[in-house]
Backbone bond lengths (Angstrom), bond angles and torsions (degrees), N, CA, C in turn:
res aa  C-N    CA-C-N  psi(-1)  N-CA   C-N-CA  omega(-1)  CA-C   N-CA-C  phi
1 M - - - 1.462 - - 1.524 109.26 -
2 G 1.324 118.34 122.40 1.451 122.81 -177.33 1.505 112.62 -92.19
3 V 1.335 117.57 64.42 1.454 121.23 -178.84 1.530 110.00 -83.20
4 F 1.320 116.18 146.08 1.459 119.68 172.43 1.520 109.65 -133.30
5 V 1.329 115.07 149.09 1.457 123.28 172.46 1.520 106.26 -129.47
6 K 1.323 116.06 116.13 1.459 121.22 -179.04 1.531 108.29 -110.12
7 Q 1.315 116.03 125.91 1.460 123.51 -176.44 1.527 109.51 -101.37
8 L 1.338 116.03 122.94 1.466 122.28 179.50 1.520 108.61 -119.26
9 L 1.334 117.24 138.15 1.462 121.95 -176.87 1.520 110.72 -110.93
10 A 1.337 115.54 125.21 1.464 120.65 176.46 1.525 109.66 -63.08
11 G 1.337 115.46 137.90 1.448 120.84 -177.88 1.518 113.58 89.64
12 R 1.330 116.59 -11.79 1.468 120.90 178.13 1.527 111.06 -124.20
13 D 1.352 116.73 -58.08 1.455 120.93 -176.91 1.519 112.49 -88.25
14 F 1.319 117.23 -19.13 1.463 124.29 174.06 1.522 106.11 -156.46
15 A 1.327 116.93 166.34 1.476 120.80 -176.58 1.525 111.07 52.51
16 S 1.317 116.00 38.20 1.466 120.12 -174.36 1.522 113.14 -68.37
17 D 1.339 117.44 -19.49 1.461 120.25 179.26 1.523 112.50 -100.33
18 D 1.327 117.36 12.38 1.454 123.09 -178.00 1.531 108.68 -107.29
19 G 1.340 116.57 103.96 1.450 120.37 -177.83 1.512 113.55 -63.67
20 F 1.345 116.91 -35.08 1.465 120.74 178.95 1.527 109.70 -65.27
21 A 1.336 117.04 -42.80 1.464 120.69 177.63 1.521 110.40 -60.44
22 G 1.319 116.52 -40.53 1.455 119.98 178.66 1.520 112.19 -63.34
23 Q 1.330 116.87 -38.72 1.461 120.76 178.78 1.529 111.63 -67.87
24 M 1.315 116.60 -39.91 1.465 120.13 -178.54 1.526 112.43 -72.68
25 A 1.327 117.24 -28.15 1.471 122.81 172.36 1.522 113.12 54.87
26 N 1.313 116.52 46.66 1.469 120.40 176.65 1.515 111.40 -75.88
27 F 1.310 116.00 140.39 1.451 121.37 168.44 1.534 109.35 -93.79
28 V 1.322 116.26 138.81 1.461 124.15 169.41 1.518 106.48 -116.65
29 Y 1.332 116.46 142.92 1.461 120.20 -176.23 1.517 111.83 -123.28
30 L 1.320 114.80 145.18 1.460 123.11 169.12 1.522 107.10 -112.05
31 I 1.328 116.52 124.26 1.462 122.36 178.88 1.515 107.75 -120.22
32 G 1.314 116.67 134.33 1.454 116.39 179.67 1.513 115.28 -170.81
33 D 1.311 113.46 -168.81 1.459 124.34 -176.37 1.520 108.33 -106.43
34 D 1.330 115.98 119.15 1.461 121.07 -177.98 1.523 112.19 -62.86
35 Q 1.323 117.06 -27.79 1.457 120.00 -176.51 1.533 111.74 -79.55
36 T 1.311 116.50 -49.99 1.468 120.02 -177.40 1.522 112.44 -83.88
37 R 1.365 117.25 -18.25 1.464 124.60 -177.48 1.527 112.07 66.91
38 E 1.328 116.97 17.72 1.463 120.72 172.47 1.526 108.93 -79.87
39 C 1.343 115.82 148.75 1.461 118.25 178.57 1.520 110.76 -151.87
40 V 1.331 114.45 162.94 1.461 122.15 168.17 1.520 106.90 -120.33
41 V 1.320 115.56 156.17 1.462 120.98 176.87 1.526 108.55 -109.36
42 V 1.322 116.14 137.48 1.469 122.04 179.28 1.517 109.23 -105.66
43 D 1.329 116.31 124.14 1.465 123.95 175.27 1.527 112.69 58.62
44 A 1.330 115.61 55.58 1.470 121.39 179.76 1.525 109.79 -70.23
45 A 1.322 116.86 109.90 1.463 121.42 -179.08 1.524 109.81 -156.29
46 W 1.337 114.78 165.97 1.459 126.98 176.45 1.520 113.18 83.14
47 D 1.310 119.06 -50.61 1.465 121.35 -176.24 1.526 107.51 -151.69
48 V 1.324 115.48 77.70 1.459 119.96 -175.19 1.523 111.39 -62.29
49 S 1.337 117.23 -40.48 1.470 119.77 178.50 1.521 110.83 -60.51
50 G 1.331 116.69 -40.99 1.454 120.34 178.52 1.513 112.41 -65.78
51 I 1.332 117.10 -38.30 1.462 120.75 176.79 1.525 110.53 -64.63
52 L 1.323 116.33 -43.95 1.471 119.83 178.67 1.518 111.34 -64.60
53 D 1.334 117.12 -36.58 1.463 120.17 176.25 1.528 110.59 -60.67
54 E 1.339 116.59 -39.75 1.464 120.17 178.85 1.527 110.79 -67.82
55 I 1.317 117.44 -39.12 1.465 121.00 176.34 1.523 110.27 -60.51
56 D 1.327 116.37 -44.42 1.459 120.32 179.82 1.531 111.07 -67.86
57 R 1.329 116.46 -38.56 1.466 120.27 -179.55 1.523 110.56 -61.32
58 Q 1.327 116.27 -35.44 1.457 120.18 -179.54 1.533 112.38 -88.08
59 E 1.341 115.98 5.88 1.465 122.67 177.55 1.530 111.36 57.04
60 L 1.336 114.33 48.53 1.453 121.71 176.96 1.518 109.95 -106.62
61 R 1.319 116.24 158.54 1.469 121.57 177.00 1.521 108.81 -115.88
62 L 1.322 116.10 115.63 1.462 121.60 -177.55 1.523 110.21 -76.37
63 T 1.346 116.34 126.57 1.460 120.56 -178.76 1.530 113.10 -119.64
64 G 1.318 118.19 -6.59 1.458 119.52 -179.85 1.510 111.29 -176.35
65 A 1.334 115.61 169.59 1.461 122.67 177.15 1.525 108.75 -130.75
66 L 1.334 116.73 136.31 1.450 122.61 178.41 1.522 109.04 -111.61
67 A 1.319 116.76 139.94 1.460 121.92 178.75 1.525 109.25 -117.77
68 T 1.336 116.52 124.04 1.459 119.03 177.57 1.523 110.97 -73.91
69 H 1.353 117.66 -36.62 1.459 121.87 178.35 1.521 108.64 -168.76
70 Y 1.326 116.69 176.44 1.464 120.47 -165.63 1.532 115.20 -92.09
71 H 1.294 120.85 4.27 1.460 120.60 -178.80 1.534 110.46 -65.70
72 P 1.336 116.73 141.78 1.469 120.77 -172.21 1.522 115.28 -58.63
73 D 1.334 118.34 -29.11 1.464 118.66 179.43 1.520 112.07 -72.00
74 H 1.331 116.90 -6.26 1.464 121.20 177.68 1.529 113.51 -112.91
75 V 1.327 117.63 -23.04 1.472 119.89 -178.26 1.523 113.37 -127.87
76 G 1.334 117.50 -4.67 1.458 121.32 -176.78 1.516 112.09 93.67
77 G 1.326 114.72 165.20 1.457 120.80 -179.58 1.510 111.04 123.25
78 G 1.324 116.72 -168.52 1.450 121.45 -176.51 1.512 112.84 -87.03
79 M 1.349 115.83 137.07 1.460 121.38 -179.67 1.521 108.53 -151.55
80 F 1.322 116.90 117.12 1.467 122.34 -179.62 1.526 111.71 55.01
81 G 1.340 116.65 37.75 1.446 120.86 -179.83 1.515 114.87 76.34
82 Y 1.309 116.63 11.71 1.465 122.91 -176.17 1.527 108.07 -117.39
83 H 1.328 117.20 133.22 1.466 119.38 176.81 1.514 110.02 -90.45
84 I 1.315 114.90 124.60 1.460 121.44 178.68 1.515 108.93 -103.40
85 S 1.308 116.55 124.03 1.461 121.89 174.70 1.527 109.33 -61.76
86 G 1.330 116.16 140.89 1.457 117.74 -177.80 1.516 113.52 -162.56
87 L 1.316 116.03 -136.23 1.459 120.90 -171.67 1.524 113.03 -64.62
88 A 1.328 117.88 -32.15 1.467 119.49 177.49 1.522 110.60 -62.94
89 E 1.337 116.27 -43.12 1.467 120.20 178.07 1.524 110.86 -67.42
90 L 1.337 116.68 -36.75 1.465 119.91 177.18 1.517 110.57 -60.52
91 Q 1.324 117.23 -42.51 1.462 120.74 179.62 1.517 112.01 -63.43
92 S 1.333 116.78 -34.22 1.463 119.47 -179.29 1.516 112.11 -76.02
93 L 1.326 117.01 -28.85 1.466 120.78 -176.80 1.522 112.88 -93.62
94 R 1.319 116.51 -39.32 1.466 120.94 -177.17 1.527 108.36 -152.17
95 P 1.314 117.75 82.66 1.468 120.96 -172.72 1.526 112.62 -61.48
96 V 1.323 115.58 122.73 1.466 122.69 174.53 1.530 107.34 -140.78
97 K 1.287 116.91 160.23 1.454 121.01 176.99 1.526 110.04 -70.26
98 V 1.336 114.50 143.38 1.463 121.74 178.01 1.532 107.91 -107.31
99 Y 1.320 116.85 123.80 1.460 122.55 -177.29 1.529 108.53 -98.16
100 A 1.332 115.74 115.03 1.456 122.53 -177.40 1.519 109.73 -130.40
101 N 1.316 116.31 147.76 1.457 119.14 174.69 1.514 109.94 -61.17
102 E 1.319 116.32 145.98 1.461 121.23 -176.52 1.534 112.93 -58.74
103 W 1.342 117.21 -28.73 1.459 120.98 179.32 1.524 112.18 -80.56
104 E 1.312 117.20 -10.76 1.467 121.55 -175.60 1.522 112.70 -107.39
105 A 1.314 117.23 -11.58 1.468 121.24 -171.26 1.519 112.75 -59.91
106 E 1.326 117.81 -43.93 1.463 119.67 -177.98 1.520 111.17 -65.20
107 G 1.314 116.98 -38.94 1.456 120.25 177.46 1.514 112.19 -63.52
108 I 1.322 117.06 -40.62 1.461 120.76 178.37 1.521 110.59 -65.52
109 K 1.317 116.83 -41.86 1.466 119.96 177.72 1.525 110.97 -61.64
110 L 1.324 116.59 -43.39 1.462 121.05 -178.33 1.525 111.48 -63.67
111 I 1.311 117.31 -42.36 1.464 121.30 -174.08 1.523 112.38 -80.56
112 T 1.331 117.07 -36.39 1.469 120.02 -173.73 1.519 114.35 -101.34
113 G 1.349 117.47 -20.24 1.451 119.88 -175.54 1.514 113.88 84.48
114 L 1.336 117.82 5.81 1.460 119.91 176.52 1.529 110.15 -66.98
115 S 1.318 115.97 159.05 1.462 121.48 179.13 1.521 110.19 -107.43
116 D 1.317 115.98 170.92 1.469 120.83 177.92 1.522 111.47 -56.78
117 S 1.321 116.05 -34.69 1.464 119.34 -177.41 1.530 112.48 -69.20
118 D 1.337 117.00 -18.76 1.464 120.66 178.27 1.525 111.93 -82.69
119 L 1.338 116.33 -19.43 1.456 121.22 -169.45 1.523 112.35 -105.54
120 V 1.325 114.49 148.06 1.456 122.61 165.64 1.516 106.03 -116.74
121 K 1.331 116.94 115.78 1.461 121.29 -178.04 1.519 109.15 -86.27
122 V 1.331 115.82 125.78 1.462 121.18 -177.65 1.521 109.06 -120.71
123 E 1.315 115.34 166.67 1.456 121.47 175.23 1.514 108.94 -133.00
124 G 1.322 115.75 165.83 1.452 119.59 -179.80 1.513 112.00 -56.40
125 G 1.323 116.21 133.31 1.457 121.57 -178.31 1.512 113.84 101.27
126 D 1.325 117.08 -17.75 1.469 120.01 176.22 1.525 110.53 -67.73
127 Q 1.329 115.89 159.06 1.454 121.47 177.03 1.526 110.33 -131.83
128 L 1.322 115.09 154.14 1.457 123.00 174.73 1.511 107.95 -128.32
129 K 1.328 116.83 130.55 1.461 121.06 177.30 1.528 109.88 -96.58
130 I 1.320 115.04 129.35 1.465 122.70 173.16 1.517 105.61 -119.01
131 G 1.320 117.28 102.76 1.450 119.51 -168.76 1.515 108.37 60.76
132 D 1.342 116.72 -124.09 1.459 121.27 177.28 1.521 112.28 -97.38
133 V 1.323 117.53 7.64 1.460 122.50 -177.48 1.522 109.72 -94.87
134 A 1.332 117.13 130.03 1.462 122.22 177.97 1.522 109.60 -103.51
135 I 1.324 116.13 126.64 1.459 122.64 175.38 1.519 107.83 -107.54
136 S 1.331 116.61 123.97 1.464 121.57 179.09 1.523 109.76 -98.31
137 F 1.325 115.89 135.86 1.459 121.77 178.77 1.534 109.06 -93.54
138 L 1.328 116.45 125.53 1.457 122.74 177.33 1.518 108.62 -112.11
139 H 1.320 117.26 117.42 1.461 120.94 177.45 1.524 108.16 -78.33
140 T 1.343 116.88 118.30 1.464 121.64 -175.54 1.529 109.73 -130.36
141 P 1.330 117.84 68.98 1.463 120.42 -177.91 1.531 112.15 -65.16
142 G 1.311 114.39 161.41 1.460 120.87 178.34 1.518 110.79 141.47
143 H 1.318 116.97 -56.74 1.463 120.26 173.07 1.524 109.41 -68.19
144 T 1.325 115.92 -45.15 1.463 124.48 167.72 1.528 106.65 -140.20
145 P 1.336 118.16 163.12 1.471 119.48 -176.83 1.524 114.09 -61.70
146 G 1.327 117.07 -31.15 1.461 119.93 -176.45 1.509 113.98 -112.36
147 S 1.325 117.39 21.64 1.466 119.00 176.98 1.523 109.70 -56.45
148 Q 1.335 115.41 140.90 1.453 119.25 177.92 1.516 110.03 -141.17
149 C 1.327 114.67 152.82 1.453 122.98 175.53 1.524 108.19 -116.02
150 F 1.321 116.06 163.06 1.459 121.14 -177.17 1.523 109.44 -124.77
151 L 1.310 115.71 123.07 1.458 122.16 179.71 1.519 108.76 -107.47
152 V 1.320 115.55 121.49 1.458 120.86 178.25 1.530 107.63 -133.95
153 G 1.325 116.53 114.59 1.455 119.94 -173.80 1.520 109.57 59.42
154 S 1.322 116.88 -125.33 1.463 121.76 179.00 1.522 111.64 -103.08
155 S 1.335 117.25 23.93 1.467 122.09 -179.23 1.520 110.16 -117.44
156 L 1.346 115.26 137.82 1.457 122.21 178.65 1.515 109.10 -121.14
157 I 1.343 116.38 118.60 1.457 121.59 173.00 1.519 105.38 -95.50
158 A 1.350 116.38 112.23 1.462 120.83 -163.02 1.515 114.64 -103.92
159 G 1.324 119.60 -2.80 1.452 119.65 -178.86 1.513 111.10 55.38
160 D 1.335 117.44 -135.69 1.460 121.38 179.61 1.524 112.40 -101.10
161 T 1.331 117.36 17.01 1.460 119.69 175.89 1.522 110.68 -75.71
162 L 1.324 116.87 -49.37 1.464 121.73 -177.34 1.515 109.43 -133.02
163 F 1.334 115.41 124.80 1.454 122.16 173.67 1.528 109.26 -105.58
164 I 1.307 116.20 171.97 1.463 120.59 172.45 1.530 107.05 -74.50
165 G 1.320 116.34 110.28 1.447 121.31 -178.35 1.517 114.96 78.83
166 G 1.315 118.66 8.99 1.459 121.02 -177.78 1.514 111.65 -157.67
167 C 1.326 115.87 -168.31 1.455 121.37 177.50 1.514 108.94 -155.51
168 G 1.312 117.17 172.54 1.450 122.00 -179.22 1.516 112.17 -67.47
169 R 1.319 115.91 148.13 1.462 121.05 179.76 1.526 110.33 -73.84
170 V 1.328 115.21 156.74 1.461 120.16 -177.49 1.526 112.06 -122.85
171 D 1.329 116.93 11.12 1.463 119.87 -177.30 1.521 113.11 -98.50
172 L 1.324 117.47 12.38 1.456 122.72 174.12 1.527 108.37 -99.83
173 P 1.351 118.25 162.01 1.468 119.97 -179.78 1.533 111.92 -52.43
174 G 1.319 115.70 130.21 1.463 120.71 -179.68 1.503 114.57 91.13
175 G 1.340 117.12 -9.69 1.456 119.57 178.94 1.516 111.85 -71.44
176 D 1.334 116.46 146.95 1.459 120.72 -177.74 1.528 108.47 -150.28
177 A 1.343 116.66 112.60 1.458 121.19 -175.53 1.519 112.47 -63.96
178 E 1.335 117.47 -39.23 1.466 120.33 -179.35 1.529 111.01 -64.81
179 Q 1.331 115.69 -42.69 1.462 118.68 178.80 1.524 111.12 -65.86
180 L 1.328 116.80 -40.24 1.460 118.91 -179.72 1.525 110.71 -66.38
181 Y 1.312 116.37 -40.23 1.472 119.95 176.79 1.530 110.34 -57.18
182 Y 1.324 116.63 -45.00 1.464 119.94 178.44 1.533 110.64 -63.75
183 S 1.333 117.04 -44.63 1.469 120.41 -179.12 1.529 111.43 -60.44
184 L 1.334 116.22 -41.14 1.464 120.61 -178.28 1.523 111.81 -69.68
185 T 1.323 116.62 -45.07 1.460 119.84 -171.30 1.523 114.22 -91.71
186 Q 1.333 117.21 -33.50 1.455 120.31 -173.30 1.531 113.72 -104.11
187 V 1.313 117.81 -14.57 1.467 120.75 176.80 1.532 109.05 -109.54
188 L 1.321 117.35 -68.06 1.467 119.80 -178.64 1.523 111.63 -70.13
189 G 1.322 116.95 -35.79 1.452 120.14 -179.25 1.511 114.43 -67.44
190 K 1.323 118.05 -14.23 1.459 122.50 178.85 1.535 112.77 -91.25
191 L 1.330 116.62 -4.08 1.461 119.46 179.41 1.526 110.09 -73.34
192 P 1.338 118.51 158.33 1.463 120.98 179.54 1.525 112.23 -58.69
193 D 1.333 115.97 148.40 1.462 121.68 -178.33 1.521 113.28 -54.80
194 D 1.344 117.03 -35.26 1.465 119.76 -174.23 1.527 113.25 -85.61
195 T 1.341 117.42 6.13 1.462 120.05 175.91 1.521 109.24 -63.76
196 V 1.332 116.41 125.44 1.465 121.18 -177.89 1.523 109.34 -81.31
197 L 1.327 116.69 127.86 1.458 122.69 -179.86 1.519 110.82 -93.11
198 Y 1.333 115.58 122.76 1.455 122.96 173.14 1.531 107.55 -113.04
199 P 1.332 118.61 106.53 1.470 121.04 -174.78 1.521 112.78 -82.47
200 G 1.343 115.09 171.62 1.460 120.98 -178.50 1.515 114.49 -83.66
201 H 1.343 117.12 -15.98 1.461 121.57 179.74 1.523 110.27 -138.36
202 D 1.313 115.26 154.77 1.459 122.14 177.78 1.526 108.51 -90.31
203 Y 1.335 116.08 76.89 1.459 122.21 -175.05 1.521 112.84 -104.55
204 A 1.310 119.11 5.00 1.459 121.68 -173.40 1.532 110.00 -132.90
205 P 1.322 117.29 165.58 1.469 120.00 178.70 1.522 113.67 -64.78
206 V 1.337 116.98 -20.21 1.465 121.68 177.87 1.516 108.75 -119.24
207 A 1.328 116.87 157.62 1.465 121.63 -173.93 1.516 113.45 -91.63
208 T 1.326 117.71 -18.25 1.466 121.54 179.52 1.518 109.52 -139.55
209 S 1.327 114.79 163.69 1.460 121.22 176.09 1.521 106.85 -145.94
210 T 1.315 116.97 -162.10 1.464 121.91 172.82 1.521 108.64 -132.85
211 I 1.308 116.23 156.52 1.450 120.49 177.00 1.528 110.35 -61.13
212 G 1.326 117.14 -39.52 1.458 119.99 178.51 1.515 111.94 -59.74
213 R 1.320 117.10 -43.74 1.464 120.79 179.73 1.521 110.61 -66.30
214 E 1.336 116.42 -42.86 1.468 119.15 -179.16 1.527 111.27 -67.25
215 R 1.311 117.19 -34.59 1.458 119.48 179.09 1.530 110.43 -62.20
216 V 1.325 116.72 -32.43 1.460 121.40 -179.23 1.522 111.90 -86.93
217 E 1.351 117.72 -39.95 1.460 121.13 -168.79 1.528 114.55 -103.76
218 N 1.312 118.70 -20.37 1.466 121.74 -174.94 1.528 109.22 -91.81
219 R 1.337 116.56 111.27 1.468 120.23 -174.31 1.527 112.30 -63.16
220 F 1.333 117.93 -22.98 1.457 120.05 -179.13 1.532 112.24 -74.67
221 M 1.316 116.85 -11.83 1.458 120.27 173.88 1.523 111.20 -98.00
222 Q 1.343 116.27 5.33 1.458 120.47 -175.95 1.522 113.47 -121.41
223 V 1.346 118.93 -14.61 1.457 120.55 -175.27 1.525 111.13 -60.85
224 R 1.324 115.25 150.51 1.453 119.75 -175.95 1.530 113.40 -125.83
225 S 1.323 118.02 -38.20 1.456 119.48 -173.08 1.520 111.67 -81.80
226 I 1.337 115.46 156.88 1.463 120.98 176.95 1.516 110.10 -58.89
227 A 1.340 117.01 -42.70 1.464 120.23 -179.55 1.518 110.80 -59.43
228 E 1.322 117.16 -42.34 1.455 120.45 179.14 1.531 110.34 -65.25
229 R 1.311 116.03 -41.20 1.473 119.32 -179.51 1.521 110.95 -62.23
230 Q 1.327 116.85 -40.08 1.460 119.71 179.94 1.514 111.64 -66.37
231 G 1.324 117.10 -18.13 1.452 120.16 179.40 1.509 114.24 -93.51
232 L 1.331 118.85 8.34 1.454 121.35 -179.89 1.529 110.74 -57.71
233 R 1.287 117.12 129.39 1.468 122.54 177.67 1.530 108.62 -143.60
234 G 1.365 115.78 153.01 1.451 119.89 174.89 1.498 111.07 -88.26
């Protein structure tokens, strides 16, 4: 299976002249089939034209967009009085279906202005085929009710659920420490040790890790008490 995962960093690989994008340090991912050159984009935001230029430069064909969760730095919309380019702009430039968890769809519609016809609502356990590549959707609530991760081969695109040495915050609307604890330990923590972790932000000295390493070194995958769980922060 010729699967690829390409990691792009806002403020470096696109949106290079946007200081806010550089501060937020969002990762955007391209996942696809090396043979057919089909791909999907994960969390297209900040500079949609720049992301599409990179897709074209690599001679890929965009067939869909995946959303890890509804926060504007991942899907576009207003944030701190700043408009972030995102899924609405993607639809105007290159219309493709947006795959969102069923619990997140209304939030994405509210923030981006997308309609039901733009969205494909998925649930944990669903799969999407891109050429011969299968992407599995993992529902990992906690950061938001409909947060989801994407497992393709031995690679995990984790959005803001799991960072290298950290995890998503739970003090924003919809956050839930108990749910995030379960998602970290009982969903992501059950994946094979050699699963490569691709986080949603560049918050660490390295850009990737493994589930095995995070299980040993990331304290948010080790907490046990209720008090500790309530203190989960990204």
